[in-house]
C-alpha positions, 0 to 999 in steps of 0.5 A, spaced: 500 500 499 502 506 497 499 512 502 499 519 499 500 525 504 499 532 505 504 537 506 500 539 512 501 531 515 509 532 516 510 539 516 514 541 521 510 546 526 512 553 525 510 555 532 507 552 538 500 551 538 495 555 543 494 548 546 501 547 548 502 555 551 496 554 555 499 547 558 505 551 560 501 558 562 497 552 566 504 550 569 506 556 571 500 559 574 498 552 577 497 554 585 493 561 583 488 556 578 487 551 584 485 556 589 479 560 584 478 552 582 476 551 590 472 558 591 469 555 585 467 548 588 465 552 595 460 556 592 457 550 588 456 546 594 453 552 598 448 553 591 447 545 590 443 546 596 438 551 594 437 547 587 432 542 589 427 548 592 427 552 586 427 548 580 420 547 577 415 541 578 415 534 574 411 536 568 413 541 561 411 536 556 405 540 553 406 544 547 406 551 547 402 556 543 398 549 541 391 548 541 390 545 547 393 550 550 389 556 548 383 552 550 387 551 557 388 558 557 381 561 555 378 555 560 382 558 566 380 566 564 373 564 564 371 558 569 377 559 573 382 553 574 380 547 573 386 542 573 384 537 580 390 539 584 388 534 588 384 528 588 381 525 594 379 517 593 374 515 599 372 508 599 369 503 604 368 496 604 361 495 607 358 502 606 356 506 600 355 513 598 348 512 599 349 512 606 349 518 611 355 515 615 358 516 608 356 523 607 357 526 613 365 523 614 366 526 607 362 533 607 365 534 614 372 533 613 372 538 607 368 542 610 373 543 616 379 545 610 381 552 611 379 556 606 385 560 605 389 553 602 383 551 598 379 555 594 373 550 592 372 543 591 367 539 588 364 532 591 358 528 589 354 531 594 356 538 592 354 537 584 349 531 584 353 528 578 354 520 578 361 521 575 363 521 582 360 515 584 364 508 582 361 502 579 360 499 586 357 504 590 363 504 595 367 509 592 367 516 591 372 522 590 373 529 591 377 534 587 380 540 590 382 547 588 388 550 591 390 556 593 396 559 590 397 562 582 404 558 581 406 551 583 410 552 589 404 557 592 399 550 590 405 546 594 405 550 601 397 549 600 397 542 599 403 542 605 399 545 610 392 541 608 394 534 607 394 531 614 387 533 614 384 530 609 383 523 611 375 522 613 373 517 619 371 511 618 374 511 610 380 509 607 382 515 604 388 516 598 391 522 595 393 523 588 392 529 583 397 534 579 400 537 587 401 530 589 404 526 583 408 532 582 411 531 590 411 524 589 416 525 582 420 530 586 421 526 592 423 520 588 428 525 583 432 527 589 432 520 593 435 518 586 440 522 585 442 522 593 443 514 592 446 514 586 452 519 588 452 516 595 454 509 591 457 512 585 463 515 587 466 509 591 465 504 586 468 508 581 474 509 585 475 502 586 474 501 578 478 507 577 484 504 581 484 498 578 484 502 571 490 506 573 494 501 579 494 508 583 490 511 588 492 518 586 491 517 579 484 515 580 482 520 584 483 525 579 478 523 573 472 523 580 475 530 582 473 533 575 466 529 575 465 532 582 467 539 579 463 538 574 456 537 578 457 543 582 459 547 577 452 544 573 448 545 578 450 552 579 449 553 572 442 551 573 441 555 579 442 561 575 438 559 570 432 559 574 432 566 576 430 567 568 426 561 566 423 555 567 427 549 569 424 542 570 426 538 576 428 532 571 434 536 568 437 534 575 438 527 574 442 529 567 446 534 569 448 528 574 449 524 569 453 528 565 457 532 569 460 526 573 460 520 566 463 526 562 468 529 567 471 521 568 472 520 561 475 527 559 479 526 566 481 518 564 483 521 558 488 526 560 490 523 565 493 517 561 495 520 556 500 525 561 503 519 565 505 517 558 507 523 556 512 523 563 516 517 560 517 521 553 518 529 556 525 532 559 520 536 565 513 536 568 512 542 564 513 539 557 509 534 559 503 538 561 504 542 555 504 536 551 498 532 554 495 539 552 497 540 545 494 533 544 489 530 547 487 537 551 485 538 543 481 532 543 477 534 550 476 540 547 473 537 540 469 533 543 466 537 549 464 543 544 461 537 539 457 533 545 455 541 547 453 543 540 448 537 540 444 538 547 444 544 545 439 542 539 434 541 544 434 548 545 430 548 539 424 545 542 418 549 546 417 544 551 420 545 558 422 539 559 427 538 553 429 546 553 431 544 561 435 538 558 438 543 553 440 548 558 442 543 563 447 539 559 450 544 555 452 547 562 454 540 564 459 539 558 462 546 558 463 546 566 466 539 565 471 541 559 473 548 562 475 543 569 479 538 565 482 544 561 484 548 566 484 545 573 486 538 571 493 540 568 494 544 574 493 539 579 498 535 573 503 540 574 503 540 582 503 533 582 508 531 576 512 523 577 507 523 584 501 522 580 503 515 580 504 515 587 500 510 592 501 505 587 496 498 587 501 495 582 508 494 580 507 496 573 505 503 574 511 506 573 513 503 566 514 506 559 507 505 555 507 498 550 510 500 543 507 501 538 506 493 535 505 490 540 498 489 546 492 486 545 488 491 541 494 492 537 492 485 535 485 486 535 485 491 530 490 488 525 485 481 526 479 486 524 484 489 518 484 482 515 477 481 515 474 487 515 468 485 511 468 479 515 467 483 521 463 489 518 457 485 515 454 481 521 455 487 526 451 491 522 446 486 521 446 485 528 445 493 530 439 493 524 436 487 527 436 490 534 434 496 532 427 493 528 423 493 534 423 500 533 419 500 527 413 499 530 414 504 536 406 507 539 407 514 542 404 516 548 404 520 555 407 520 561 401 518 565 401 514 573 404 508 570 411 512 570 410 512 578 412 506 583 406 500 584 405 503 590 404 510 590 398 513 592 397 518 586 398 512 582 393 508 585 388 514 585 389 514 578 388 507 576 382 506 581 379 513 576 380 509 570 378 503 572 372 504 577 368 510 574 365 512 569 368 515 562 374 519 564 372 523 570 379 527 571 381 527 563 376 528 558 376 532 552 374 539 553 371 544 547 371 551 548 366 555 544 367 562 543 362 566 540 362 573 538 358 575 543 355 573 549 351 566 549 345 568 554 339 572 550 341 569 544 336 563 541 340 562 536 347 562 539 344 557 544 341 553 539 347 552 535 351 551 541 346 545 542 346 543 535 354 543 536 354 538 542 349 533 539 354 532 533 360 532 538 356 526 542 354 523 535 362 522 533 364 515 534 367 513 540 365 519 544 359 515 550 357 523 552 357 530 550 355 535 555 355 542 557 359 543 563 360 551 563 358 558 561 360 565 561 359 572 556 361 568 550 365 563 552 361 555 553 365 549 555 363 542 552 365 536 556 366 529 553 367 522 555 370 516 551 372 509 553 380 509 551 385 511 556 387 518 555 394 516 552 392 511 546 392 511 540 385 510 539 384 516 545 387 520 539 384 518 533 377 520 537 381 527 539 382 528 532 374 526 530 372 532 534 376 537 532 373 536 525 367 537 527 365 544 525 364 549 530 357 553 531 355 559 526 358 565 528 363 561 533 370 557 533 371 551 537 378 550 540 379 542 544 384 541 548 384 536 554 390 531 556 389 527 549 389 533 545 394 535 549 398 529 547 396 530 540 399 538 539 406 535 543 407 530 537 406 535 532 410 541 535 416 535 536 415 533 529 415 539 526 422 541 530 425 534 530 428 535 522 431 542 524 435 539 531 437 533 526 440 537 521 443 542 527 447 536 529 449 533 522 451 539 520 455 541 527 458 534 526 461 534 520 464 542 521 467 539 527 470 534 525 472 537 519 476 542 523 479 537 527 481 531 522 481 535 515 477 529 512 470 529 508 469 521 510 470 520 516 465 525 519 459 521 514 462 515 517 461 517 523 454 519 522 453 513 519 456 509 525 452 513 530 445 512 527 446 504 526 448 505 535 442 510 536 438 505 532 439 499 536 438 503 542 431 505 540 429 498 538 431 495 545 427 501 549 422 498 544 422 491 546 423 492 553 418 499 555 413 498 550 412 491 549 413 490 556 418 484 556 423 484 562 418 489 566 418 484 572 426 484 572 426 492 571 421 494 576 416 498 572 409 497 568 408 497 561 402 502 558 404 499 551 407 506 548 413 511 549 413 517 551 416 522 545 420 526 548 424 521 551 428 518 545 429 525 543 433 526 549 436 519 548 438 521 541 441 527 544 446 525 550 448 518 546 450 522 540 454 527 543 457 521 547 458 517 541 462 522 537 465 523 545 469 516 544 470 517 536 474 523 537 478 519 542 479 514 537 480 518 530 485 523 533 490 518 536 489 515 529 491 521 525 496 522 529 500 516 528 497 518 520 500 525 521 507 521 522 507 516 518 502 516 512 501 509 513 493 508 514 493 501 516 499 502 521 495 508 524 489 505 525 492 499 529 496 504 533 490 508 535 486 502 537 492 500 541 492 507 545 485 508 546 482 502 546 483 501 554 480 508 554 474 508 550 471 501 553 474 503 561 470 510 560 464 506 557 464 501 563 465 507 568 459 511 565 455 504 564 455 504 572 454 511 573 448 511 569 446 504 572 445 507 578 441 512 577 437 507 573 435 504 579 430 510 580 423 508 581 420 514 575 419 509 569 421 514 564 428 515 568 429 508 568 428 508 561 433 513 559 438 510 563 437 502 560 437 506 553 443 509 554 447 502 557 444 499 551 448 504 546 455 505 550 455 498 550 454 497 543 458 503 542 464 502 546 464 494 543 461 493 537 462 500 533 467 503 536 472 498 536 470 493 531 466 497 525 469 503 525 477 499 524 473 495 519 470 501 514 477 505 516 481 499 513 476 498 507 476 506 505 484 506 506 487 513 504 480 515 502 479 516 510 483 523 510 480 525 502 478 532 502 477 537 496 484 541 495 480 548 497 478 544 503 484 541 505 488 548 504 482 550 508 483 545 514 491 547 514 490 554 515 484 554 519 483 547 522 484 544 529 492 542 529 496 540 535 500 545 531 498 553 529 500 550 521 504 548 516 511 550 515 512 556 510 512 555 503 509 548 504 506 545 497 499 541 497 500 534 494 494 531 490 488 528 495 489 521 496 485 515 492 483 509 495 487 503 496 483 497 494 484 491 499 
């Protein structure tokens, strides 16, 4: 094989790179940097304790400016809030709702609640509606509207009354929006605390095995801890200007610890190599930053841009994940590029102190040896034999995603024993026709309804047409004020099922009364609007991610082929992840083992979040691998030797980083909130596949098949890369002449 290389590949650097200059600056100012970092950590630690009280409660899945949101706004402004802040289920094995004792117990309990905390409540006895009575007659429920204009104020009202909701002689269970949010908040805080407490000791043991030195093992953990503190500080600042979902805390903790360890592992490993090659600690720090530091920068910026694409979505849940994800990545990247070099400069050779094995001080193995080198050559001798079965396996794993059914986040996301979930399930099974989740239609006339026979007749005719919609069991006017009327419709299917969405779609197709507009809302219509909103934004997110990835990888490696290859590899591994998640969480396989209740659907926001996180992490590993391959290719011009050397140098780092991140995510996946569990299981599957089959086998196989075409770019772009690319050096030597583009090598 004859390789053609450009002068940029072999040019002697004209001056030190910006990374090397920063490495020497960090060495000279190491103590000042560490003092500042310590102060930032203290501030982050103090603010971390306040973030849980400042983030918004669960939710944030609704599509702003949608028809269902407009309907909800009109209903609230006309009739007041009707959100079912608290739903109390009262039941008795012996008494029925017709019993005076049953009635007295409920009405006296509710009447005793302070008016300053409860604005209104509705029961069977206050409304006379049979929908408040179960089919057996032994259960009824009360719907309470709490005082307070914000989620926090309503939570305060609930805290003041929740001990007074039990009726004597009856079984009382509390559900509704506020208790559900409280349960999710408590479970989220509990899972974060538990995962952090368990993950640090386990990770320290694994890092000790990987590095063989306690000192070296502590450094990635220190960067991960700084990442968590810094990201929580950034989220706390964001709460001052925008809403932030409570679920962003889980993601920032996972990313903060995981990426911090990834970057720390990569930089510490490279620094230990350079200690054997360089004449001084300063040179070792400078060389580490000019090579591994450059890689961390490219990786961090790529991951940050991918996560920033979540901010394109109007839904608070996804935007919060974008805010938290970008803040976390940037904090981790800055900690790795500023604080870690200062720590390495202070430690020097003592980075290998407190050894647990003697081989720690040995120089790294020479190129051409080691199991990763042998694996690379095995793959490159039979690239087709490796590539084809792996692609088939990944496509097979992804196939269940072809029959995905989209749905909403309902009470099944909570633990089976949680009271809000038990109440919701009882309402859905024991009471007629969706008592807390009707399809609602707000009819807005151009003038008042009262006093206009034509408008009244038009409204009655509209209700009759709604009552005839296939799947609607009843349609009733439940409120009228001024020029606004509200119609509630009952139906049989689960509110988040495809059947219910089809019914809501037919309701929207019904013509409104003459001279009026109709807005259809409720949970079912809200999910339809959410799916439409996500579908409109998703192509723009994908375009942003692909273009940003392509541009950054070109600037890092000077090739148009490698970015395309990386995107295809990511699609394969992420498709497999989506397929496995669908097979488990939609179809219900392994539900008993994993401890969740499947509802036959997948919430659409979770795969989008999984895509952003795992696309970013996959690019993280791709950049780690290709950077060492490119470094060797620049030195030798030999594509095959460069692949083997790159895999030898990074195979252990990538698989170790993936293993550590799997541990972190696995501990967070113990959460009792099912969609957090789904997120964790999906990420674990993707990490295992990506760090083994894809990066260690499929990437070397495809690079061997492509040969020197891996590094191809048109002449003008090669010259642009030589001048403006993200090099270890600042540019080619003066007078360098570009060589022709390399041709593919047949194998």
